N, C-alpha and C positions, 0 to 999 in steps of 0.2 A: 405600532411598530416598535420592536425592541431597541433599546439604546445602543445595542451592539451593532445594529445595522443602520449606518448613516445614510443609506440609499433606500429607495422604495421600489424602484423599477429596474429590472436587470434584463439585458438581452444576451443570451448565450448562443454564440455561433459555433455550431457543432453539437450534434445530438447523439454522440457515442456514449460509452460507459462513463467517462469522467464528466463531460458536460451535463448529461442527464442526471447524474448523481448529485452534482452541485445544485442543479435546478430543483430537484426533489427536496434537498435539505433547506434551500432558501425559501421555497414555497411553504414548507411546514412552519417557517418562522414569519410568514405574513408578507413576504416580498412578492411583487407581481413579476412573473418570469415569462419572458418570450423566448421560445426556442426556434432557431433558424438552422437549416441544413440544406445542402444541395439535393439530398435524397428526400423527396416529399413524404414518402412512407415513413422513414425514420423520424422526420420532423413531426409528423402527425402523431406517432406513438409517444414521442417525448412530450409534446405539448399536452396530449390527453392525460399523461401521468401527472402533470402539474396541477390539474384540477381547475384551470382557468383558461380563458380563451386567448391569452397572450395579447401583445400589443405590437408596436412598430419599433424598429431600430432607432428611429429619430427621437422617440419619446423616452429612451432609456437613460437613466442616470449613470449606469455602469454597463460596459460591454465586456464580456468574458470570451476570449477566443479559445475554444476547446477543440482545436483542429490539429492534424498532423503538421509537422514543421513545413512540409512542402506546400501546404495549403495556406500557411500564414500570410504570404504575400497577397493572396486573393482577399483575405480579410482586410488587409491594409487598403487595398484598392477600393473595396466596398465602402470603407469608412471615409476614404478621401472623397469619393463621389457624393457621399452624404454630408460632406463638410462637417464631420463629427469633431466636436471640441471637448467631449467629456472624458471620463476616465476609462482607460483600456487596461485590462489585465489578461495575460495569456497563461496557459497551463501546459505549454508544449514540453516535451521530454528533454530537450536540450535548450540552452539559453543564449549562447553567444550569437548564433545566427539570427534569431528573432530580434535581439537588441540591435544588430547591424541593420536588419531590414527596416526597423522603425526609424533609425537614425538617417537612413537614406530616403525617407518618405516626407510628406508634407505634414504629417501628424505632429502634435506637440510632444516632444520627447519626454518632458518632465511629467506628462500625464499618463505615461505608460509604465506599468509595474510588471517586470518579468517575474513569473512564479512557476513553481512545479510541485504539485502534490505527490508525495511518494506513496501512492496507493494504487491499487488496481485489483483485477481478478484475472483468472485464466481466460475468461470469456468476455468478449467485447460487445458493444452495442447497447442501445437504449433498454433492451429487454433485460439486461443484466444489471441495470443501475440499482444502487442502494443509497438511501439517504444517510446511512451511517457509515459509508465507505471510508470516510476520512477520520473517524473517531480514533484519537490517540496516535495518528500518523504524523510524521514530520512533513512540513510544507515549506519549501524553500522560496525565498524572495531575494531580489537584488535591488536594494533601495538606493544604489549609487545614482546620484543626479536626479532622483525622483522627488517631485513636490511632496512635502510632508503630509499634506492632507490626503494625497493619493496613497501614500504609505499607510496612513491611518485607516483608510477605507479597506485596503488590502488586508491589514491585520485584523480588522473587525470581521471581514468576510471569513478569513481562515479560522479564527478563534470561535466564531459562531458555529462552524462546522465540526468543532471538536478537535481540530488539528493543532500542531505545535509549530510556531513560526521559527524558521532558521534563516537568518540573513547572511548571505555570502555572495561574493562576486560571481558573475555568470561563468567566467572561465574556470574558476575553482569548482563550481557545480558540475560542469561537464566532465571534468576529470573524476570527481567523486562518484557520479552515477555510473561512469564506465566501470568502476570497481565494484560498487555495491548492488548494481542492477543489471547492467548490460553484460558483464562477464558471467554472472550466474546464469543468465538466460541462455547464453551460448553453450556453457558447460552442460546445463540440464538438457538442452536439445541434442548435443553430441552424445551424451550418455544414453538418452532414449533411442537415438539412431542405432546404437549397437544392438538393440533388441530385435531389429528387423531381420527376418529370415531365420531366427532361432527356433528350435522345436517348441511347440506350444506347451508340452509337458514341463519344460524348464521354467517357463513363465508362470506356471501354476504354483511354483514355490515362492513367488514374489511376496515380500513382506513389507512392513512399514518403511524400511530404509529406502527401498527402490521407489516406492510411491512418493516419499518425501522429496527425494533428490530429483525426480522427474516431473513433479507437479507442474512447474511452469513451462515444461516442454509442450503443454497443450495450448500455449499462447498463439495468438493470431500472427501468421507469417507476414501478412500484408502490412501490419503495423510495425513489426520488428525489423523487417528488411530496411525500412526507411530510417528507423532510429539508429541501427547499427552503422549504416552508411554515413549518416549525418555526423556521427560521433566517432568515426573510425580512427581519427588521429589520436584520440585518448585511449581507445580500446586496444589498438595494435601493440603498444609496449606491454600491456598486461598479458596479452595472448603469447607474446614472445617469452615473457618470464614464466608463464605457465608451461609452455612447451619445453623450456630448459629444465624445469623441475620434473616434468614427465619423462624426459630423456634420461635424467639422472636416476629416476626410479626404475626405468627399464633396465638400465645398466647394472643396477644393484638389487634387483628384485629378489635374489636368493639370499641376501644378507638380512638376517633377522634384526640386527642392530640398526641398519639403515632404514628398514621399514618402520621400526619402532620410532625412529627419529621423525619420519614423515608424519606418523600419527600424532606424535607429541607436538610437532610444530603446528599441526592443524588444530589441536586442542587449544594451544596458546593463542592462535589467531581468532578462533571462535570466541574465546573469553573476552576479546576486545570489543565485541558487538554490544552496543548499549542495551540496557533493559528498557522497560516501558517508559514512554514519555521522554526518551533521550537520556535517562539516568544511567548510572553505572550498572553494568550487568550484575544480576544477583543469582546466587546459587540457592535453589529452593529445596525444601525437604518434602518428600512425597509420603503422604499418609494414606495407607490402604484401609478401606472400610468395606466389609462384606455386608450386603443388604439383601433383604427379601425381594423377590420379584413381584411387587405389587405397587399400585399407583401411590404417588405422594412421597415416596422414599427420598428422592433427590431434593424435593422442596423442603422436606423435614430437616435434612442435613443442613441446607442453606439457613434455615431458621436457627438451628443450633449454633452455626458459625456466627450469626448476627448477635446472638445472645452473649457471646463471649468476645465480641468485637474482633473476630478473626477474618482477615481478608484473603479470599481465594484467588490465587494468581492464575491457576489453570486446573483442568481436571480431565480425567479419562475414564471411560466406562467400558468394562469388559463383561459381556453377557452372551451366552450361547442360547439359541432357541430351545425352549423346553426346560431349560435349567431353572431351578427354583430359587437360586441365589445369583447375585451378580457382584462384581467388584468395582467400587468407585475409588479412584486414587486422586487425592487432592494435593495440589502443589501449593505450599504455604511457606512462610519463613520458618526458620528453625525454632524460634521461641513460640510462634503461633502453633506449630505442630505439637509441642509439648502441652501447651494450654488446651488445645482442641482435643487431643487424645485423652487427657484426664477428664475433661468435661463429658465427652461422648461415652466414655466408659462408665461414668457415674449415672448416665442416662440409659444404660443398658445396650448401647450399640456394640457391634462386633468389630472392634478396632484392633489393628495389628501394628507391629513395630514399624516406625517410620524409617525411610532410607534417604540418604543424601543424593 
């Protein structure tokens, strides 16, 4: 067992996307994982993915509640009936209510660590689970009043899954996720709603912008209706602020200067979003490379990047069927772009001028 995992047996209650993804990751690190769910079919799929037969709730060192907020009280009842005295971690999408639920129960408050991984996919369920779902993602905890050994277990769990621990009070978390998660979901859904009933020919003109801004509109309504209702107090002021901005735009839509100001304000807001691993947002340089349409070209470019110690932050590939060439654009730092361009040119690659 890895030193990063101070527990050996885990019971995960809830076999959806998050719970099963946690289970897959922990199973790959040698932990014995038991999956429990009210839906026996879902539980069976999740347990089969673990590659082991599982165990019993009573034998678990650690219980992880990966259920909707409305189902969390049922988890508490189950643990109370089992006279559970071990460590409990939850991963519900809001935090103030689960903290209150535990404080009103017979469970040991200091053995409960509230957490929330900021990760997910458009599609829910065990079938969509991925062991790498949490890599590089922020994972909030609230260590207030929690036993230090329990906090250490939680951090070990989170870090073993490749996530970044962020410690903040539950109330602050609920306001923060209203801004960075719940509001974007509602805006994306409202935008996608505008497409209904429009001529199909119009939608054939759709590009990357529409797909990017409506991607999360494909999310599960059953999950989101509960999240939004549970955190409505934090979301409502944000919606009112957005409505005020939208009304101002409607009133001034013919003013080029006003519209330019809206776009500029958006640029400034977007620049505040942290970069990878919670660091300061970085502006990358994009280096275009024309390649031949044959196997091994992408791998060869990666090898060349490794030779000159250039880190690729992102990439895009453009290639039309039947075309003998394709375009790979690498997102790298400005200094790395200059280094890589010079190196690739010396090796005969068709590299073009980078752009910011």
